[in-house]
TORGUBA-17880 format. One record per residue: z, x, y of N, C-alpha, C, O in turn; residue in one letter. Coordinates in steps of 0.05 Angstrom, whole numbers, plus 5000, padded with zeros to 4 digits. Layout:
N
ZXYZXYZXYZXYa;...
***
This chain:
104
588560277417590660187399592259957411594659937407n;590959787427592259567440591059307429588959217437d;592559177410591458937398590858707418588958567415p;592558687439592058477459589458537474587958347480a;588958787480586458857494584058807476581958717486a;584358867451582158817432581558527430579258437430l;583658367428583358077427581857967452580057807449e;582758057475581457967500578458047501576757887508r;577858297494575158397495573358257474571058197480q;574458217450572958077430572357787438570257677433m;574357657451573957387461571757387482569957217481h;571757577500569657597521566957647508564957517516e;566857817488564357877474563257627460560957557464f;564957497445564057267429563257027446561456877438l;564556987469563756757485560956787497559756597506k;559957037497557157067507555156957488552756917495t;555956907463554156777443553256507453551056417446a;554956377468554256107479554156117510554855927523f;553256347520552956387549555456317565555256197586d;557756377554560256337568561556077563563856027571g;560155887550561355627544563255657521563155847506a;565055457519566955457497565455427470563455287468a;566555567450565255557424565755277412568055177413w;563755157402564154907387565354977360565255207352p;566454777346567454837319565254897300563354747297g;565555127287563555197266564955317242567255407244i;563655297220564755417195563255677190560855677186k;564655897191563456157186563456197156565456197143v;561056237146560756277117560656567109560056737126t;561156617084560956897074558156997077557757237084r;556156827072553356917074552656997103551157187107s;553656847122553156927150554257197156552857367168l;556657247147557957507152556357727137555757937148v;555757687112554457887096551657947106550758177104e;550257747116547557787125547357907153545558067159q;549157827170548757887199550858067211550258197231h;553258087200555258247212554558547211555258687231f;553258647191552458937191550759007215550859227225p;549058827225547458877249549258917273548759107289e;551258747276553158777298554659047296554959187315f;555559107272557159357268555359597275556359787287v;552859597266551059817272550659847302550560067313q;550259617316549859627345552359737359552159897377a;554659647349557159747361557460047355558260207373l;556860137331557060417324555160587341555960797352w;552660497344550760647361551660657390551260857403d;552860437400553960437427556260637430556560767450t;557960647409560160837410559261127411560761297421m;556961187400555861457400554561527427553961757432k;554161327444552861377470554861447491557261477485g;553961467516555861527538557761307543556961077547p;560361367544562461177549564461317568564561557570l;566161157582568061277600570061457586571061387565p;570661687598572561867587575361757590576061617609l;577061807570579861727571580261437564582561337565g;578161287558578461007550578260977520577261157506e;579160757510578860697482575960667475574560497487d;574960827457572060837451571060567440568960467449t;572560447422571760187411571659977432569659827434f;573759947448573859747469571659797490570459597499l;571160037497569060107516566360027506564659917521s;565860087480563260017469562959717467560759607473a;565059577459564959287458564459167486562958977489l;565859277506565459187533562559237542561359067556e;561459457535558659517542556759317530554859227543k;557259247504555559037491555958767504554158607504l;558458717514559058457526557658427553556758207560t;557558637568556558617596553558617598552458577620t;552158667576549258657577548458367582549458177570n;546558327600545558057606544057957582543058127566s;543757697579542257597556539457717554538457767532p;538157767576535457887575535558177568533658287557s;537858317573538058597567539858647543540658877537g;540558437529542358457506541158617484538758597478r;542758777471541958937448540758757427541958547421e;538458817416537058637398538658557373538458337364s;540258747363541858677339544158487346544858327330r;545258517370547358327379546058057384547257857377v;543758057396542357797401541757667374541957417372a;540957817354540357707328542957587315542957377303s;545157737318547757647308548557377321549357187307f;548257367348548957117362547056887354547956657352f;544556947350542556747342543356627315543156387310e;544256797297545056707270547456527273547656317259a;549356587290551656417295550856147306551755937296i;549056147326548055897337546555737316546755487315r;544955867300543355737279545255587260544655367252d;547455717252549355587234550355327247550555127234v;551055347272552055117286550054887287550554657280l;547654957296545654747301544354637275543154427276f;544654777253543654667228545754507213545154367194t;548254527222550454377209551554147226553153997216t;550754127251551753907268550653637258548253617251l;552353427257551353167250549553067273549853137296p;547652897266545852797286546952557302545452427316s;549552507299550752287313551252347343551752157359t;551052597351551552667378554552687384555352707407g;556052697363559052707366559752977379558453177375a;561852967395562853207408564053387388565653307370r;563453647390564553847372566653997387566154097409v;569054037375571254177388570954477386569354577370g;572554617401572554907401574055017377576154927370r;572755207365574055347342576155547353575755657374a;578255587338580255787347580356017328581856207332s;
***
């Protein structure tokens, strides 16, 4: 029940989509969320049902567990979610080579 801790953990989780690099500016569309967010939610739910530290926030612990998986050991549904995010970016970038800023 700590919004600041949730924000920090979500930030850590999402930055692994770009291997720790800053997120470039992207437009998240409704179709991206509708098609791929359920995979992430199911992966998080399944992780929450597994072994987690006692006395800790279940949601934050599960999110941390998904965050700390190495790219080679990343949960396949999370990897698919991140791939969809990267695909949106790389299919919408202009071919000018212009620098893309970080989304907030």
